KOLMIMAR-430275 format. One record per residue (C-alpha): x, y, z; residue number from 1; residue in three letters. Coordinates in pm, whole numbers. Layout:
<sites>
+--------+--------+--------+-----+---------+
:      u :      v :      w : num : residuo :
+--------+--------+--------+-----+---------+
:      X :      Y :      Z : NUM :     ALA :
...
+--------+--------+--------+-----+---------+
</sites>
This chain:
<sites>
+--------+--------+--------+-----+---------+
:      u :      v :      w : num : residuo :
+--------+--------+--------+-----+---------+
:     31 :    -19 :     28 :   1 :     MET :
:    280 :    221 :     86 :   2 :     GLN :
:    447 :    207 :   -277 :   3 :     VAL :
:     85 :    303 :   -434 :   4 :     VAL :
:     15 :    616 :   -208 :   5 :     ARG :
:    350 :    679 :   -374 :   6 :     GLU :
:    290 :    618 :   -722 :   7 :     ARG :
:    -49 :    878 :   -652 :   8 :     ARG :
:    186 :   1146 :   -508 :   9 :     PHE :
:    432 :   1156 :   -796 :  10 :     GLN :
:    130 :   1181 :  -1032 :  11 :     VAL :
:    -47 :   1492 :   -810 :  12 :     SER :
:    325 :   1647 :   -791 :  13 :     SER :
:    315 :   1660 :  -1161 :  14 :     THR :
:     87 :   1911 :  -1161 :  15 :     ARG :
:    167 :   2088 :   -861 :  16 :     MET :
:    316 :   2439 :   -922 :  17 :     ALA :
:    643 :   2496 :   -868 :  18 :     TRP :
:    626 :   2735 :   -574 :  19 :     GLY :
:    412 :   2497 :   -421 :  20 :     GLU :
:    647 :   2193 :   -431 :  21 :     GLU :
:    879 :   2431 :   -276 :  22 :     ALA :
:    683 :   2524 :    -15 :  23 :     GLY :
:    683 :   2099 :     21 :  24 :     GLU :
:   1080 :   2059 :    -32 :  25 :     VAL :
:   1092 :   2327 :    284 :  26 :     ARG :
:    902 :   2181 :    520 :  27 :     ARG :
:   1108 :   1830 :    467 :  28 :     PHE :
:   1418 :   1949 :    522 :  29 :     TRP :
:   1290 :   2154 :    814 :  30 :     GLY :
:   1073 :   1906 :    978 :  31 :     GLY :
:   1460 :   1711 :    996 :  32 :     LEU :
:   1581 :   2059 :   1106 :  33 :     GLY :
:   1821 :   2106 :    883 :  34 :     LEU :
:   1914 :   2458 :    724 :  35 :     PRO :
:   1868 :   2337 :    404 :  36 :     GLY :
:   1954 :   2094 :    176 :  37 :     LEU :
:   2308 :   1999 :    -54 :  38 :     ILE :
:   2282 :   1839 :   -315 :  39 :     ASP :
:   2590 :   1662 :   -465 :  40 :     VAL :
:   2438 :   1546 :   -857 :  41 :     HIS :
:   2316 :   1855 :  -1061 :  42 :     THR :
:   2334 :   1922 :  -1406 :  43 :     HIS :
:   2446 :   2312 :  -1479 :  44 :     PHE :
:   2627 :   2277 :  -1865 :  45 :     MET :
:   2636 :   2554 :  -2149 :  46 :     PRO :
:   2306 :   2576 :  -2302 :  47 :     GLU :
:   2344 :   2424 :  -2659 :  48 :     ARG :
:   2541 :   2104 :  -2511 :  49 :     VAL :
:   2199 :   2076 :  -2210 :  50 :     LEU :
:   1914 :   2095 :  -2497 :  51 :     HIS :
:   2141 :   1780 :  -2674 :  52 :     LYS :
:   2099 :   1616 :  -2343 :  53 :     VAL :
:   1733 :   1652 :  -2318 :  54 :     TRP :
:   1719 :   1597 :  -2731 :  55 :     GLY :
:   1886 :   1275 :  -2587 :  56 :     TYR :
:   1614 :   1231 :  -2345 :  57 :     PHE :
:   1351 :   1281 :  -2600 :  58 :     ASP :
:   1438 :   1053 :  -2862 :  59 :     ALA :
:   1507 :    747 :  -2594 :  60 :     ASN :
:   1839 :    717 :  -2680 :  61 :     GLY :
:   2009 :    400 :  -2648 :  62 :     PRO :
:   2207 :    451 :  -2329 :  63 :     LEU :
:   1904 :    554 :  -2154 :  64 :     ILE :
:   1728 :    222 :  -2194 :  65 :     GLY :
:   1497 :    300 :  -2411 :  66 :     GLY :
:   1308 :    457 :  -2124 :  67 :     LEU :
:   1000 :    713 :  -2159 :  68 :     LYS :
:   1218 :   1023 :  -1985 :  69 :     TRP :
:    993 :   1315 :  -1986 :  70 :     PRO :
:   1224 :   1674 :  -1839 :  71 :     ILE :
:   1018 :   1781 :  -1545 :  72 :     THR :
:   1250 :   2111 :  -1504 :  73 :     TYR :
:   1314 :   2223 :  -1902 :  74 :     ARG :
:   1384 :   2558 :  -1815 :  75 :     LYS :
:   1642 :   2840 :  -1855 :  76 :     GLN :
:   1926 :   2850 :  -1617 :  77 :     GLU :
:   1842 :   3076 :  -1449 :  78 :     ALA :
:   1514 :   3005 :  -1359 :  79 :     GLU :
:   1640 :   2665 :  -1276 :  80 :     ARG :
:   1906 :   2779 :   -991 :  81 :     THR :
:   1630 :   2994 :   -834 :  82 :     ALA :
:   1377 :   2710 :   -822 :  83 :     LEU :
:   1641 :   2534 :   -624 :  84 :     LEU :
:   1725 :   2799 :   -423 :  85 :     ARG :
:   1372 :   2830 :   -342 :  86 :     GLU :
:   1383 :   2481 :   -259 :  87 :     PHE :
:   1635 :   2554 :    -13 :  88 :     GLY :
:   1930 :   2361 :   -126 :  89 :     VAL :
:   2284 :   2567 :     -1 :  90 :     ARG :
:   2482 :   2395 :   -269 :  91 :     ALA :
:   2480 :   2197 :   -556 :  92 :     PHE :
:   2700 :   2109 :   -839 :  93 :     THR :
:   2735 :   2155 :  -1219 :  94 :     ALA :
:   2755 :   1757 :  -1314 :  95 :     MET :
:   2890 :   1869 :  -1695 :  96 :     LEU :
:   3097 :   1580 :  -1906 :  97 :     TYR :
:   3272 :   1544 :  -2258 :  98 :     PRO :
:   3202 :   1256 :  -2482 :  99 :     HIS :
:   3420 :   1257 :  -2660 : 100 :     LYS :
:   3863 :   1404 :  -2692 : 101 :     PRO :
:   3874 :   1814 :  -2651 : 102 :     GLY :
:   3570 :   1890 :  -2468 : 103 :     MET :
:   3645 :   1860 :  -2153 : 104 :     ALA :
:   3960 :   2190 :  -2112 : 105 :     ARG :
:   3627 :   2408 :  -2308 : 106 :     TRP :
:   3396 :   2245 :  -2042 : 107 :     LEU :
:   3626 :   2365 :  -1707 : 108 :     ASN :
:   3626 :   2720 :  -1919 : 109 :     GLY :
:   3249 :   2707 :  -1868 : 110 :     TRP :
:   3168 :   2549 :  -1538 : 111 :     ALA :
:   3513 :   2845 :  -1348 : 112 :     ALA :
:   3321 :   3097 :  -1489 : 113 :     ASP :
:   2973 :   2969 :  -1359 : 114 :     PHE :
:   3106 :   2919 :  -1018 : 115 :     ALA :
:   3219 :   3241 :  -1038 : 116 :     ARG :
:   2852 :   3391 :  -1099 : 117 :     ARG :
:   2635 :   3119 :   -907 : 118 :     THR :
:   2839 :   3080 :   -524 : 119 :     PRO :
:   2639 :   2832 :   -379 : 120 :     ASP :
:   2737 :   2603 :   -697 : 121 :     CYS :
:   2992 :   2424 :   -576 : 122 :     LEU :
:   3256 :   2449 :   -851 : 123 :     HIS :
:   3293 :   2149 :  -1123 : 124 :     THR :
:   3510 :   1998 :  -1355 : 125 :     ALA :
:   3569 :   1708 :  -1529 : 126 :     THR :
:   3795 :   1511 :  -1746 : 127 :     LEU :
:   3866 :   1268 :  -2019 : 128 :     TYR :
:   4170 :    997 :  -2142 : 129 :     PRO :
:   4357 :   1211 :  -2352 : 130 :     GLU :
:   4707 :   1271 :  -2402 : 131 :     PRO :
:   4652 :   1648 :  -2185 : 132 :     ASP :
:   4396 :   1529 :  -1932 : 133 :     VAL :
:   4675 :   1587 :  -1717 : 134 :     GLU :
:   4783 :   1931 :  -1699 : 135 :     THR :
:   4379 :   2023 :  -1749 : 136 :     TYR :
:   4301 :   1873 :  -1453 : 137 :     VAL :
:   4624 :   2003 :  -1262 : 138 :     ARG :
:   4478 :   2389 :  -1418 : 139 :     GLU :
:   4086 :   2318 :  -1270 : 140 :     ALA :
:   4256 :   2223 :   -966 : 141 :     VAL :
:   4467 :   2521 :   -927 : 142 :     GLU :
:   4142 :   2773 :   -994 : 143 :     ALA :
:   3968 :   2621 :   -698 : 144 :     GLY :
:   3738 :   2330 :   -874 : 145 :     ALA :
:   3583 :   2149 :   -572 : 146 :     ARG :
:   3420 :   1861 :   -766 : 147 :     VAL :
:   3472 :   1637 :  -1069 : 148 :     PHE :
:   3242 :   1452 :  -1254 : 149 :     LYS :
:   3340 :   1121 :  -1499 : 150 :     ALA :
:   3123 :    924 :  -1674 : 151 :     HIS :
:   3198 :    601 :  -1812 : 152 :     VAL :
:   2898 :    521 :  -2003 : 153 :     GLN :
:   2833 :    869 :  -2222 : 154 :     VAL :
:   3250 :    870 :  -2249 : 155 :     GLY :
:   3297 :    537 :  -2297 : 156 :     ALA :
:   3612 :    448 :  -2194 : 157 :     TYR :
:   3775 :    253 :  -1944 : 158 :     ASP :
:   3862 :    484 :  -1567 : 159 :     PRO :
:   4173 :    278 :  -1569 : 160 :     ALA :
:   4258 :    394 :  -1840 : 161 :     ASP :
:   4667 :    447 :  -1820 : 162 :     GLU :
:   4591 :    812 :  -1993 : 163 :     ARG :
:   4388 :    907 :  -1637 : 164 :     LEU :
:   4615 :    735 :  -1368 : 165 :     GLN :
:   4851 :   1010 :  -1306 : 166 :     GLN :
:   4500 :   1257 :  -1343 : 167 :     ALA :
:   4326 :   1015 :  -1026 : 168 :     TRP :
:   4627 :   1066 :   -851 : 169 :     GLY :
:   4630 :   1478 :   -838 : 170 :     LEU :
:   4282 :   1457 :   -699 : 171 :     LEU :
:   4370 :   1197 :   -437 : 172 :     ALA :
:   4634 :   1379 :   -319 : 173 :     GLU :
:   4419 :   1748 :   -337 : 174 :     ALA :
:   4127 :   1510 :   -128 : 175 :     ARG :
:   3871 :   1680 :   -418 : 176 :     ILE :
:   3580 :   1396 :   -501 : 177 :     PRO :
:   3504 :   1297 :   -806 : 178 :     VAL :
:   3143 :   1180 :   -913 : 179 :     VAL :
:   3140 :    923 :  -1078 : 180 :     MET :
:   2869 :    750 :  -1373 : 181 :     HIS :
:   3014 :    392 :  -1324 : 182 :     CYS :
:   2739 :    162 :  -1261 : 183 :     GLY :
:   2558 :    -15 :  -1548 : 184 :     SER :
:   2242 :    141 :  -1579 : 185 :     GLY :
:   2002 :    220 :  -1723 : 186 :     PRO :
:   2165 :    115 :  -1993 : 187 :     ALA :
:   2532 :   -106 :  -1990 : 188 :     PRO :
:   2818 :     76 :  -2123 : 189 :     GLY :
:   3159 :   -111 :  -2254 : 190 :     LYS :
:   3338 :    -39 :  -1910 : 191 :     HIS :
:   3096 :     19 :  -1672 : 192 :     THR :
:   3023 :   -190 :  -1340 : 193 :     GLY :
:   3240 :   -234 :  -1032 : 194 :     PRO :
:   3541 :   -392 :  -1179 : 195 :     GLU :
:   3684 :   -136 :  -1403 : 196 :     PRO :
:   3671 :     93 :  -1049 : 197 :     ILE :
:   3801 :   -200 :   -834 : 198 :     ALA :
:   4131 :   -156 :  -1089 : 199 :     ARG :
:   4127 :    170 :  -1002 : 200 :     VAL :
:   4062 :    246 :   -611 : 201 :     LEU :
:   4333 :    -61 :   -612 : 202 :     ALA :
:   4658 :    213 :   -798 : 203 :     ARG :
:   4437 :    515 :   -528 : 204 :     HIS :
:   4272 :    406 :   -275 : 205 :     PRO :
:   4270 :    736 :   -135 : 206 :     LYS :
:   4060 :    851 :   -482 : 207 :     LEU :
:   3769 :   1064 :   -273 : 208 :     ARG :
:   3505 :    836 :   -512 : 209 :     LEU :
:   3192 :    886 :   -494 : 210 :     ILE :
:   2910 :    664 :   -640 : 211 :     VAL :
:   2652 :    773 :   -898 : 212 :     ALA :
:   2332 :    633 :   -855 : 213 :     HIS :
:   2419 :    457 :   -590 : 214 :     MET :
:   2576 :    253 :   -883 : 215 :     GLY :
:   2258 :     73 :  -1078 : 216 :     MET :
:   2219 :   -147 :  -1107 : 217 :     PRO :
:   2504 :   -320 :   -935 : 218 :     GLU :
:   2412 :   -148 :   -594 : 219 :     TYR :
:   2554 :   -439 :   -360 : 220 :     GLU :
:   2914 :   -479 :   -540 : 221 :     GLU :
:   2942 :    -78 :   -557 : 222 :     PHE :
:   2842 :   -108 :   -159 : 223 :     LEU :
:   3106 :   -383 :   -117 : 224 :     ASP :
:   3377 :   -125 :   -230 : 225 :     LEU :
:   3300 :    168 :    -34 : 226 :     ALA :
:   3310 :   -100 :    246 : 227 :     GLU :
:   3656 :   -193 :    159 : 228 :     ARG :
:   3751 :    180 :     70 : 229 :     TYR :
:   3650 :    454 :    331 : 230 :     ASP :
:   3695 :    694 :     71 : 231 :     GLN :
:   3416 :    525 :   -137 : 232 :     VAL :
:   3112 :    721 :   -118 : 233 :     ARG :
:   2768 :    611 :   -278 : 234 :     LEU :
:   2471 :    924 :   -387 : 235 :     ASP :
:   2118 :    856 :   -405 : 236 :     THR :
:   2039 :    991 :   -759 : 237 :     THR :
:   1696 :    883 :   -877 : 238 :     MET :
:   1754 :    568 :   -664 : 239 :     THR :
:   1453 :    412 :   -466 : 240 :     PHE :
:   1202 :    638 :   -673 : 241 :     THR :
:    921 :    472 :   -861 : 242 :     ASP :
:   1077 :    555 :  -1165 : 243 :     PHE :
:   1384 :    353 :  -1094 : 244 :     THR :
:   1236 :     71 :   -897 : 245 :     GLU :
:   1043 :    -25 :  -1208 : 246 :     GLY :
:   1304 :   -152 :  -1416 : 247 :     PHE :
:   1614 :   -195 :  -1161 : 248 :     MET :
:   1517 :   -181 :   -800 : 249 :     PRO :
:   1737 :   -167 :   -499 : 250 :     PHE :
:   1730 :   -517 :   -319 : 251 :     PRO :
:   1597 :   -481 :     13 : 252 :     HIS :
:   1834 :   -710 :    225 : 253 :     ARG :
:   2113 :   -460 :    142 : 254 :     ALA :
:   1952 :   -218 :    393 : 255 :     LEU :
:   2138 :   -321 :    671 : 256 :     PRO :
:   2421 :   -194 :    408 : 257 :     GLN :
:   2298 :    163 :    364 : 258 :     LEU :
:   2262 :    168 :    717 : 259 :     THR :
:   2585 :     98 :    801 : 260 :     ALA :
:   2668 :    314 :    543 : 261 :     LEU :
:   2472 :    616 :    684 : 262 :     GLY :
:   2760 :    889 :    724 : 263 :     ASP :
:   2920 :    798 :    335 : 264 :     ARG :
:   2591 :    828 :    139 : 265 :     ILE :
:   2478 :   1153 :    -12 : 266 :     LEU :
:   2229 :   1336 :   -150 : 267 :     LEU :
:   2179 :   1343 :   -531 : 268 :     GLY :
:   1874 :   1441 :   -764 : 269 :     SER :
:   1949 :   1483 :  -1179 : 270 :     ASP :
:   1771 :   1845 :  -1089 : 271 :     PHE :
:   1672 :   1948 :  -1372 : 272 :     PRO :
:   1670 :   1619 :  -1603 : 273 :     ASN :
:   1483 :   1386 :  -1381 : 274 :     THR :
:   1077 :   1255 :  -1511 : 275 :     PRO :
:    900 :   1297 :  -1217 : 276 :     TYR :
:    933 :   1590 :   -975 : 277 :     PRO :
:   1210 :   1735 :   -704 : 278 :     TYR :
:    994 :   1626 :   -419 : 279 :     LEU :
:    997 :   1291 :   -458 : 280 :     HIS :
:   1322 :   1203 :   -454 : 281 :     GLN :
:   1305 :   1307 :    -91 : 282 :     LEU :
:    990 :   1122 :      4 : 283 :     HIS :
:   1158 :    807 :   -198 : 284 :     ALA :
:   1449 :    824 :     98 : 285 :     LEU :
:   1149 :    932 :    378 : 286 :     GLU :
:   1014 :    521 :    272 : 287 :     ARG :
:   1318 :    381 :    309 : 288 :     LEU :
:   1237 :    439 :    726 : 289 :     GLY :
:   1606 :    503 :    809 : 290 :     LEU :
:   1540 :    704 :   1060 : 291 :     GLY :
:   1551 :   1044 :   1079 : 292 :     GLN :
:   1923 :   1044 :   1137 : 293 :     GLU :
:   2040 :    876 :    848 : 294 :     TRP :
:   1870 :   1111 :    667 : 295 :     LEU :
:   1935 :   1456 :    800 : 296 :     ARG :
:   2319 :   1299 :    738 : 297 :     ALA :
:   2227 :   1247 :    363 : 298 :     VAL :
:   2067 :   1529 :    262 : 299 :     CYS :
:   2271 :   1764 :    476 : 300 :     HIS :
:   2570 :   1647 :    762 : 301 :     ASP :
:   2768 :   1406 :    524 : 302 :     ASN :
:   2828 :   1657 :    197 : 303 :     ALA :
:   2841 :   1969 :    419 : 304 :     ALA :
:   3136 :   1756 :    627 : 305 :     ASN :
:   3260 :   1641 :    319 : 306 :     LEU :
:   3275 :   2020 :    143 : 307 :     PHE :
:   3372 :   2236 :    430 : 308 :     GLY :
:   2957 :   2418 :    389 : 309 :     LEU :
+--------+--------+--------+-----+---------+
</sites>
């Protein structure tokens, strides 16, 4: 019955005015006694690049598993940042990523400018296995990047590629987190799954890796990696929602692991690219029944400690 009620909520919430939804989001974190939310997985990128991403979702491209995926927050950049602030998101990211060589440095330049004009965005950068990767990663670190994004599925590269090793070492030494889409959901890539990441961590055990989407659908394997490496974390992006539970459900038997690793789970949403309202991700976490202390840590405190906020 609980899942049925949540689905009814989801349908009604899609018709909810954004101002009304913002009020509900604020009530959620206010009820937990938090000063707001910290979302480590939100997407901001050059508008023409983002519009191409939206076009890919509209076309049900193969990397989204052929799923129907309407974009809930298809608005201009200023409107999207304003909405996150209305939600009470204290800090967020600009998850951007290249799909071919020669893009990363340009994207990093855009992201640095976005961070300068958007002080509540954690300065984000990205990388790709190419000859100058160590150089531009170092440049981004020196320019103040606070988090990196790596997308193994879209980029179709092996994260253990030798060309990336110096960059991973640099980021591990600088203690800068890397949010990496490395799980095989919603559709597998050539180098997705836990095995390539295990090879990276074997060489760089102090890399502050944040596994995006809880590593779906290899949830348990990535939780196991977090148990082995104390700098591995996971973000909640799209996990536990009705949408994801419909095709890649989180295994109930792994809830004790999720509870035990509660200090290394971080709120992520995929805003603005979700096919459901932002509020639904929060309610999906709440209905796990892991308690208010776990929710406070996941929705704010873990990321606040990680980024010194």
